[in-house]
C-alpha positions, 0 to 999 in steps of 0.5 A: 512508460508515460500515460500515453504509452501505457494506453497505446500498449493496451490498445495495440496489444490488447493484452491488459490487466485490471488493478484496484488501488486502495488508499488506507489510513490507520484511522480506517482500522483496515476497513475500506470505506472508500471505493477503490480506483480501478486502472487498466494497465498493460501486462507486465506493468509495475507499481511505479507505472500504476503510481505514475498513472494515478498522478504521482511523478517519478521524483515524488515516488521516491519521497512517497516510498520513504514516507509510506508503504505500498502492498499488493494483497497485503505483501509489501511491494517495491516500485518495480514489483510487477502487477498481475490481473485483478491485483489489489494494490494498497497504499498504507501509512507507515507504522507508528510503532513496531508490532513485535515490540508492542506484543512484548511490552503487553506480555511483560505488562501482563506478567508483571502488572503494575502495583496498585496505588493506595486510595486515600 
């Protein structure tokens, strides 16, 4: 569905949803400091259509999904995930490490702390 057809569907049917698009980066620490982009889409619109409307073409979307993650209210979404009214769509950077492995490493470190070094 192109930008024009999305607008035509909304105008013809009158059935639309409003979606907020947030772009989050690790340095934001989960705190949103930028205003979200708001989009009006027809009912049944997908994440892929939202990304197209935001300026990301189909070829770029495949690369985009390989490098970053998209979530709807914190749940990982795919390109064909159907959006609903007032959904919060988040574009996230990929994790640099696995949180579960980090927890295990911290627990092991707490259980077996490193031996202190002698000071001279």
